C-alpha positions in Angstrom: -63.8 -5.3 24.3 -65.9 -4.5 27.4 -69.6 -4.0 26.7 -70.1 -2.2 30.0 -70.9 1.5 30.2 -67.6 3.3 30.7 -67.8 6.3 33.1 -65.8 9.3 32.0 -63.7 9.2 35.2 -63.0 6.3 37.6 -61.3 7.4 40.8 -59.5 4.5 42.5 -58.8 5.4 46.1 -56.4 2.9 47.5 -55.7 4.2 50.9 -52.0 4.8 52.0 -50.3 2.7 49.3 -46.6 3.4 49.3 -45.1 4.8 46.1 -41.8 3.1 47.1 -43.4 -0.3 47.5 -45.3 0.2 44.2 -42.0 0.9 42.4 -40.3 -2.1 44.1 -43.1 -4.6 43.4 -43.6 -3.4 39.8 -39.9 -3.8 39.1 -40.0 -7.3 40.5 -42.9 -8.2 38.1 -45.3 -8.7 41.0 -47.8 -6.1 39.9 -48.4 -6.4 36.2 -51.7 -4.5 36.2 -50.4 -1.6 38.2 -47.5 -1.6 35.7 -49.9 -1.3 32.8 -51.7 1.6 34.5 -48.4 3.3 35.4 -47.2 3.1 31.8 -50.3 4.7 30.4 -50.6 7.5 33.0 -49.3 10.9 34.0 -47.5 10.0 37.2 -47.2 12.4 40.1 -46.4 12.2 43.8 -49.0 13.9 46.0 -48.2 15.9 49.1 -50.5 16.1 52.1 -49.1 19.4 53.3 -50.3 19.1 56.9 -48.5 19.1 60.3 -47.7 15.5 61.5 -50.5 15.5 64.0 -53.0 15.9 61.2 -51.5 13.3 59.0 -54.5 10.9 59.1 -56.6 9.5 56.2 -59.9 10.8 57.6 -58.4 14.3 57.3 -56.7 13.9 53.9 -59.5 12.2 52.0 -61.9 15.1 52.6 -59.2 17.3 51.1 -59.1 15.1 48.0 -62.9 15.4 47.5 -63.3 19.0 48.5 -60.1 20.7 47.4 -60.0 22.3 50.8 -57.0 22.3 53.2 -57.4 20.6 56.6 -57.7 24.0 58.3 -60.5 25.0 55.8 -62.7 21.9 55.9 -62.3 21.5 59.7 -62.7 17.7 59.7 -60.5 15.9 62.2 -62.3 12.8 63.2 -64.0 9.9 61.4 -67.7 10.5 61.1 -67.4 14.3 60.6 -67.7 14.3 56.8 -71.1 16.0 57.1 -69.2 19.2 57.8 -68.5 19.4 54.1 -72.2 20.1 53.5 -72.2 19.3 49.8 -68.8 21.0 49.1 -67.4 18.0 47.4 -66.5 17.2 43.8 -69.2 14.6 43.6 -71.8 17.1 44.8 -70.7 19.7 42.3 -70.9 17.2 39.5 -74.3 15.9 40.6 -75.6 19.5 40.8 -74.4 20.0 37.2 -76.5 17.0 36.1 -73.6 14.5 36.0 -74.5 11.0 37.2 -72.2 10.1 40.2 -71.4 7.0 42.1 -69.6 7.1 45.4 -68.4 3.8 46.8 -66.8 4.0 50.3 -64.9 7.3 50.0 -63.7 8.0 53.4 -65.2 10.7 55.6 -66.7 12.9 52.9 -70.3 13.0 54.1 -72.0 12.2 50.8 -75.8 11.7 51.1 -78.1 11.8 48.1 -76.5 12.4 44.7 -77.6 12.0 41.1 -76.7 8.3 41.2 -75.7 6.2 44.2 -73.8 6.4 47.5 -72.3 3.6 49.5 -71.0 5.5 52.6 -67.7 4.5 54.2 -68.1 1.8 56.8 -66.7 4.0 59.7 -69.5 6.6 59.3 -72.0 5.4 61.8 -74.5 8.0 60.6 -73.9 7.4 56.9 -77.0 6.5 54.8 -77.0 4.5 51.6 -78.6 5.9 48.5 -80.8 4.5 47.2 -82.3 2.7 50.2 -82.0 -0.8 48.7 -78.2 -0.6 49.4 -78.8 -0.4 53.2 -78.5 -4.1 54.0 -75.1 -4.2 52.3 -73.9 -1.0 54.1 -75.2 -2.2 57.5 -73.5 -5.6 57.2 -70.1 -4.2 56.0 -70.1 -1.4 58.6 -70.6 -3.9 61.5 -67.9 -6.1 60.1 -65.4 -3.2 59.8 -66.2 -1.4 63.0 -66.0 -4.5 65.1 -63.3 -6.3 63.1 -61.1 -6.7 66.2 -63.7 -8.9 68.0 -63.9 -12.6 67.3 -67.7 -12.9 67.4 -69.1 -13.9 64.0 -72.5 -13.3 62.3 -75.5 -15.4 62.7 -76.2 -17.9 59.9 -79.4 -16.0 59.0 -77.4 -12.7 58.6 -74.9 -14.4 56.4 -77.6 -16.0 54.2 -79.3 -12.6 53.8 -76.0 -11.0 52.9 -75.3 -13.7 50.4 -78.8 -13.4 48.9 -78.3 -9.6 48.5 -74.9 -10.2 46.7 -76.4 -12.8 44.4 -79.0 -10.3 43.2 -76.5 -7.4 42.8 -73.6 -8.4 40.7 -71.7 -11.1 42.6 -69.4 -13.0 40.2 -68.7 -16.7 40.4 -65.0 -16.0 40.9 -65.7 -13.8 43.9 -68.1 -16.4 45.3 -65.5 -19.1 45.1 -63.0 -16.8 46.7 -65.3 -16.6 49.7 -65.7 -20.3 49.9 -62.0 -20.9 49.7 -61.5 -18.3 52.4 -63.9 -20.2 54.7 -62.0 -23.4 54.1 -58.7 -21.7 54.8 -60.0 -20.5 58.2 -61.3 -24.0 59.2 -59.0 -24.7 62.1 -56.7 -21.9 61.2 -58.1 -18.7 62.7 -54.8 -16.9 61.9 -55.9 -16.8 58.3 -58.8 -14.4 59.1 -56.7 -11.4 58.0 -57.2 -12.4 54.4 -61.0 -11.8 54.6 -60.5 -8.1 53.9 -59.2 -8.9 50.4 -62.3 -11.1 49.7 -64.5 -8.3 50.9 -62.9 -5.9 48.4 -63.6 -8.3 45.6 -67.2 -8.4 46.8 -67.3 -4.6 46.9 -65.9 -4.3 43.3 -68.6 -6.7 42.0 -71.3 -4.4 43.5 -69.4 -1.3 42.3 -69.4 -2.7 38.7 -73.2 -3.5 39.0 -74.1 -0.1 40.3 -72.1 1.8 37.6 -74.0 -0.2 35.0 -77.4 0.3 36.7 -77.1 4.0 37.2 -74.9 4.8 34.1 -72.6 7.0 36.2 -70.0 9.3 34.6 -67.9 9.8 37.8 -67.3 6.8 40.1 -65.1 6.5 43.2 -64.0 3.2 44.7 -62.2 3.1 48.1 -60.1 0.3 49.5 -58.4 0.1 52.9 -57.2 -3.5 53.5 -53.6 -2.9 52.4 -53.3 0.1 54.6 -54.2 -2.1 57.5 -51.7 -4.8 56.5 -48.9 -2.2 56.3 -49.8 -0.8 59.8 -49.5 -4.2 61.4 -47.5 -6.6 59.2 -44.6 -4.5 57.8 -42.6 -5.8 60.7 -43.2 -9.3 59.3 -42.5 -8.2 55.8 -39.1 -6.8 56.6 -38.2 -8.0 60.1 -34.5 -7.1 59.7 -35.4 -3.4 59.8 -37.1 -3.5 63.2 -35.6 -3.1 66.6 -38.1 -5.6 67.9 -38.7 -8.2 65.2 -41.6 -10.7 65.3 -41.3 -14.2 66.4 -40.5 -16.9 63.7 -44.1 -18.2 64.1 -45.6 -14.7 63.4 -43.2 -14.2 60.5 -44.3 -17.5 58.9 -48.0 -16.4 59.2 -47.8 -12.8 58.1 -44.6 -12.2 56.1 -46.5 -12.3 52.9 -49.4 -10.1 54.0 -48.2 -6.8 52.6 -47.3 -8.2 49.2 -50.6 -10.1 49.1 -52.4 -6.9 49.8 -50.8 -5.1 46.9 -51.4 -8.1 44.6 -55.1 -8.3 45.6 -55.4 -4.6 44.5 -53.4 -5.4 41.4 -56.1 -7.9 40.4 -58.7 -5.2 41.0 -56.8 -2.8 38.8 -56.7 -5.5 36.1 -60.5 -5.8 36.3 -60.9 -2.0 36.1 -58.6 -1.8 33.0 -60.6 -4.6 31.4 -64.1 -3.3 32.3 -63.4 0.4 31.6 -60.9 0.7 28.8 -62.3 4.1 27.7 -62.4 5.7 31.1 -60.0 8.2 32.5 -58.6 6.4 35.6 -57.4 8.6 38.5 -55.6 6.5 41.0 -54.6 8.1 44.3 -53.6 7.1 47.8 -53.9 10.5 49.6 -50.9 9.6 51.8 -48.7 6.6 52.3 -46.8 4.6 54.9 -43.2 3.8 55.8 -41.8 1.3 58.2 -42.0 2.5 61.9 -38.9 0.7 62.9 -38.5 2.0 66.5 -42.0 1.7 67.8 -43.6 -1.0 70.1 -47.0 0.7 69.9 -50.1 -1.4 70.5 -53.7 -0.5 70.7 -56.3 -1.6 73.2 -60.1 -1.6 73.2 -62.7 -1.9 75.9 -63.9 -5.5 76.5 -67.3 -4.8 77.9 -68.6 -1.3 77.7 -71.2 -1.6 80.5 -68.7 -3.2 82.9 -66.1 -0.5 81.9 -68.6 2.4 82.7 -69.6 0.8 86.0 -65.9 0.4 87.0 -65.3 4.1 86.1 -68.2 5.1 88.4 -70.6 6.7 85.8 -74.1 7.4 87.1 -75.6 8.4 83.8 -75.2 6.0 81.0 -74.7 7.1 77.3 -77.7 6.7 75.1 -75.6 4.9 72.6 -72.0 3.8 71.9 -70.6 4.3 68.4 -67.4 2.4 67.5 -65.3 4.2 65.0 -61.8 2.8 64.1 -59.3 0.8 66.1 -59.6 1.8 69.8 -61.8 4.9 69.2 -65.5 5.4 69.8 -68.2 7.9 70.7 -70.3 7.9 73.9 -73.5 9.9 73.2 -75.2 11.3 76.3 -78.6 12.9 76.8 -77.1 16.2 77.9 -73.8 18.0 77.7 -73.7 18.0 81.5 -73.8 14.2 81.7 -71.1 14.0 79.1 -68.9 16.4 81.1 -69.5 14.5 84.3 -68.6 11.3 82.7 -65.4 12.8 81.3 -64.2 13.7 84.8 -64.5 10.1 86.0 -63.0 8.6 82.8 -60.1 11.0 83.0 -59.3 9.6 86.5 -58.7 6.1 85.3 -55.0 5.3 85.7 -52.5 2.6 84.9 -49.9 3.3 87.5 -49.5 7.1 87.2 -50.4 7.2 83.5 -53.9 8.2 82.2 -55.7 5.1 80.9 -57.9 6.9 78.5 -58.3 10.1 76.5 -61.7 11.7 75.8 -62.7 14.9 74.1 -66.0 16.6 75.0 -68.0 17.4 71.8 -71.4 18.9 72.8 -73.3 16.0 74.5 -70.8 13.3 73.3 -67.4 12.0 74.3 -64.9 10.9 71.6 -61.9 8.9 72.6 -60.6 5.6 73.7 -57.7 3.9 75.5 -54.5 6.0 75.6 -52.2 3.2 76.7 -50.0 2.0 73.8 -47.5 -0.4 75.5 -48.0 -4.1 75.6 -46.5 -4.2 79.1 -49.8 -2.8 80.4 -51.3 -6.3 80.0 -49.3 -7.2 83.1 -50.4 -4.1 85.1 -53.5 -2.9 87.0 -56.0 -0.1 86.2 -57.4 2.1 89.0 -60.5 4.2 89.1 -61.2 7.5 90.9 -62.1 5.6 94.1 -58.8 3.7 94.1 -60.4 0.4 93.2 -58.1 -1.7 91.0 -58.6 -4.4 88.4 -56.3 -6.2 86.0 -55.8 -4.1 82.9 -56.4 -7.2 80.7 -59.8 -7.7 82.3 -60.9 -4.2 81.1 -59.1 -3.9 77.8 -57.9 -6.3 75.1 -55.2 -5.8 72.5 -56.5 -5.3 69.0 -54.5 -6.6 66.1 -50.7 -6.6 66.7 -47.8 -4.3 67.3 -47.8 -1.3 64.9 -45.1 -1.3 62.3 -46.2 1.1 59.6 -46.6 4.9 60.1 -48.1 7.6 58.0 -46.1 9.5 55.4 -47.3 12.7 53.6 -46.2 11.5 50.2 -48.8 9.7 48.2 -49.3 8.1 44.7 -51.3 10.0 42.1 -51.6 8.6 38.6 -54.0 9.9 35.9 -54.5 7.6 32.9 -54.9 9.4 29.5 -53.0 6.6 27.6 -49.7 8.6 27.5 -46.9 8.1 30.0 -45.1 11.0 31.6 -43.4 11.1 35.0 -43.7 14.6 36.6 -41.0 15.5 39.1 -42.9 18.0 41.1 -45.0 17.1 44.2 -48.7 17.9 43.9 -50.8 19.2 46.8 -53.9 17.2 47.4 -56.0 20.4 46.9 -55.4 20.1 43.2 -57.1 16.8 42.7 -60.8 18.0 43.0 -60.3 20.9 40.5 -58.6 18.4 38.1 -61.7 16.1 38.3 -64.0 19.1 37.6 -61.8 20.1 34.7 -62.3 16.6 33.2 -66.0 17.6 32.9 -65.3 21.1 31.7 -66.6 22.6 34.9 -65.0 25.6 36.6 -63.6 25.2 40.1 -65.7 26.8 42.8 -64.2 29.9 44.5 -63.4 27.9 47.7 -61.0 25.6 45.7 -57.6 27.3 45.5 -55.7 24.5 43.8 -55.2 24.7 40.0 -56.2 21.7 37.9 -53.4 19.5 36.8 -52.4 19.6 33.2 -52.0 16.1 31.8 
């Protein structure tokens, strides 16, 4: 029996897991711990209830935490979680005196709570609470935001990160996983995709340490690696379903990535069940993915920001550049006028007759990235407003691979109370936050329109 403090509610946020794949892998015996959780839970399917253009995790997860529809919370980009201004389940619980731990929950804008906050790694303005967690947050954020680049960390940075982990809950099993991963990559750079699973083990060690240190009663834990694997490796997992299958060499390297992602999370579920046997476990995915069989979509990112801005003809440079996710980033200018002038020039960039970029003007910032999504662009040229041309591949590089998983509004939602019932109805995401509050006998705020689930 675990001797750890057991929070009243553990909220496992495994982004975009497919209920269909969960059922398939559990039936095959590949996910024994998910199976244990499933068989002791009330099982629902969640429904995002948004138009397809708003089917994005950075829009759905704020709904999970606030109980507000997308048109109510008004959050449409990563980094906008501060718009919630404390209207989240964690804040309501904290204000009621409940000790709260938030670990990586996407785009929810948590700051100080009665407990701890590890902000999501895409929130450039996110701040760790307490402050001693900042070195961890800074390291992971840089790793995630620049994951498409090949540059590594300095030895000193790695040693500092390792020293932080050693003092904050790192297990010997996780440490050896990191060592084994480094040996895997020695001369085999194609194995780097597996790093994400090691990082999630590291995160769980810290999550476990923080829950014990702060004796929290509500704790969230967010994982994204398998969502990424589905987006880029579903084509390798089921090549027969795709109009443009991968090469045999790619299939040999990545065919097991999707299943390995699920199995990595299954091991985390096993640890949760062992560490927190008395806790109510709420597992949700917010949305899911399905194979995108007809697409050849690729994403491209700027190689060198300074060279890119010079080529575009910008006179005023942004004060800072904030990478977000995939090809997206912010340019923050000193004034709105500078941002507007930059947008005019960036909008003139063309690949043949097609706009090369998209940017939205948001006060004194531009948010956007490369709008080209066809690998054929690598053989073409890009032109600026003056008609000067360069090779597209000199300005942009392809990140990751060809997309092969697309978002689906149906998500997994399991609530463990040690009884098993499968509920046929779909559940809107707006009902999750009121359900959590009900676990603590707290009323839902007037802004939350969803009824608590009865389990």
